N, C-alpha and C positions, 0 to 999 in steps of 0.2 A: 519236188525233190525225189531223187531216186538214189539207191545205193549201188555203186559200181566197184567191182574188184578188178584192179588193174595189175598186170605183171610189168613192173618197172625195174630195170636194172637187175633182173633176176630175182626180185622179191615181190610178194603179193602185198598190195596196198588196197585199202578200202576208202572210198570217198563218197560222201553224201552230198550230191550236187544236182542241179537241174540238168536234164538230158541235153539241152542245147548249150551247155557250158563248153567252150573250147578247151581242148586238152592242155594247151599252154597254161590256162588259169588253174586247172586242176593240179598240174605239176607244181606250179609256183605257190599257189595260195593254200591248197589242201594238203599237198605232200611236202611242202617246204623244200622243193628241189629248184632252187633259184638260178642255177647255171643256165637254164634255157631262158633267153631274153625276149622281151616284148619289143618289137621294132615298129612295124607299121600296122599290124592287125589285119592286113588284107592279103597276106601271102606274097608280097612283092619284094621284101628285103631278105627274107629267110634267116633272120637272126634267131628265129625260134625253131630251127631245124632240129628234129629228133629222128631216131630210127624207129620205124614201125615194121616189125618183122623184117628188119634189115634194110628197109628202103627209107631214104631220106624223105621226110614229110614236114610241111609247115604246120607246126602244132597250133598255130592261131586259127587255122582253117578246119582242123579236124575236131569234130564234136566228140565229147566223151562217150556219147551213146553210139558212135560209129566204131569205137575201138574194139569192143568185144574181148576175145581172148588173145588178141595179137600182143606180141612182146614189144615193149617200148624200151628204148635205150636213150638215156639223156647223156649229156656231157659228163655228169657225175659217174655214169656207168662205164665209161671208157677205162678209167683207172681211179684208184683211191688216192694216189699220190703223184699225179702228173707224170707217170712213167710210160704212158702210151707213146709209141714212136711218133705219132703226130704231135702230141703235146711237147715232147722233147724237141722235135724239129721246129715247132713254132717258136720256142724259146731260142734255140740256136740261131735261127734265121732272123730273129728280132722282128717277127711279123706284127705283133700288136702295137698299135698307136693308141687310139682311144679304147680299143679292146671290146667294144660293144658287140660287134658282129662275130667275134672269134669263136664262141661255142657253136654257132650255126655253121661257120666256115669249117671248123674241125669235124663236125658231124657229117657234113656233105663230103668232105675229103675222105673220111673213114669209110663211108659207103662206096666211094669210088675205088679205094684201094682193096676193099673186100671183093669187088667184082673184077677189078683189073689191077693186079699187084704191081705191074710195071707200066704205068700210064705215060703216054707221050704228052708233049705240051698241048697238042690239040685235044686229047682226051681230058686233060685237066681243064682247059678253057671251056669245053663243052659241058662238063659235069658241074663246074663251079659257076657257070654263067648266071644262075638264078640267085646266087648269094652276093649281096651288095656289100662292098666295103667303102664307106664314105671317105675313109682316109686314103684310099687308092693304093693299098699295099699288095696289089695283085702280083707283081713280080716276086715279092717275098713269099707270098702264099704258094706260088708255083714252085719256088725253090724248096720250100718246106715240105711240100708233098713229094717231090723227087727225093729229098733227103730221107723222109720216112720210108719211102719205097725201098731205097737202097739199104737202110738199116734193118728193115723188116726181113729183107731177103738174106741178110747175113746172120740174123739172130735166130 
């Protein structure tokens, strides 16, 4: 076991875990941030997407010992009350069905909008291609990202 200090959602947290513990399990089990979901455990579905220094990463593949001083943002860090433009757009476009992939989808979309505030359909398809939605709500996801981009540019 080792002690790690992690910067998560703008706050410092300490976790005493084995160095080979995936960040996903530190977030969920040690820090009680359960918005990040376990899907496949091999980085194929991206339900566990978080931001690490602003970049979307599969937290199931990233070991806590690899994080260092990088800033981590989880779905809980986007807003405290679901007021982030993507969260509002997700609700307005009725994206969720089973809802399991949604936090990973939203985190991937947030990273896209941070680097490209007005994405095209092609930008969205390319950036979101690693995130799997078993319910197939991809057209709604695309509409929600466009909606959030439009709202963010006016707000």
